[in-house]
C-alpha positions in Angstrom: 80.9 122.1 165.9 83.3 124.4 167.4 81.1 127.6 167.6 79.2 127.1 170.9 77.1 130.2 170.3 75.2 128.2 167.6 72.3 126.2 169.2 72.6 122.5 169.3 69.2 121.9 167.7 66.9 123.7 165.4 64.0 124.0 167.8 63.6 127.7 167.2 63.1 127.1 163.5 60.5 124.4 164.2 58.7 126.8 166.6 58.6 129.5 163.9 56.8 127.1 161.6 54.5 125.6 164.2 52.2 128.6 164.4 51.5 128.5 160.6 50.6 124.9 160.9 48.3 125.5 163.9 46.6 128.4 162.0 45.9 126.1 159.1 44.4 123.3 161.3 42.2 125.7 163.3 40.9 127.7 160.4 41.2 125.2 157.7 43.8 127.1 155.9 44.1 130.7 154.6 41.3 132.2 152.5 43.7 133.9 150.1 47.4 133.9 149.1 47.6 137.6 150.1 46.3 136.7 153.5 48.8 133.9 153.9 51.6 136.3 152.8 50.5 139.0 155.3 50.3 136.5 158.2 53.8 135.2 157.3 55.3 138.7 157.2 53.7 139.7 160.6 54.8 136.5 162.3 58.3 136.9 160.8 58.5 140.5 162.1 57.4 139.4 165.6 59.8 136.4 165.6 62.7 138.6 164.5 61.9 141.2 167.2 61.8 138.5 169.9 65.1 136.9 168.8 66.7 140.3 169.0 65.4 140.9 172.6 63.1 143.7 171.4 59.8 144.3 173.1 57.2 143.0 170.5 54.6 145.7 171.4 57.2 148.5 171.0 58.4 147.0 167.7 54.8 146.9 166.3 54.0 150.5 167.5 57.3 151.8 166.0 56.4 150.0 162.7 53.0 151.7 162.6 54.8 155.1 163.4 56.9 154.5 160.4 60.1 153.4 162.2 60.2 149.6 161.8 62.7 147.5 163.7 65.5 146.4 161.5 68.0 144.0 163.1 71.7 144.5 163.1 73.5 142.2 160.6 76.0 141.4 163.3 74.8 139.3 166.2 75.5 140.8 169.7 
């Protein structure tokens, strides 16, 4: 209640989950558990890059180059 850096609501968390639900509705679900895990990892990586003001395309390219983006444990 006293730390105004913390968002008032949890809309970001809801937005993170929404894409998974849309994917399930459009395609009828995931074909394999491994596919669902891969989708979740990729979406999580992209979401984390965005939350840390990192260019998503650069983050993906760096990951394929063997230098994945790893966020700092201390918020800026």
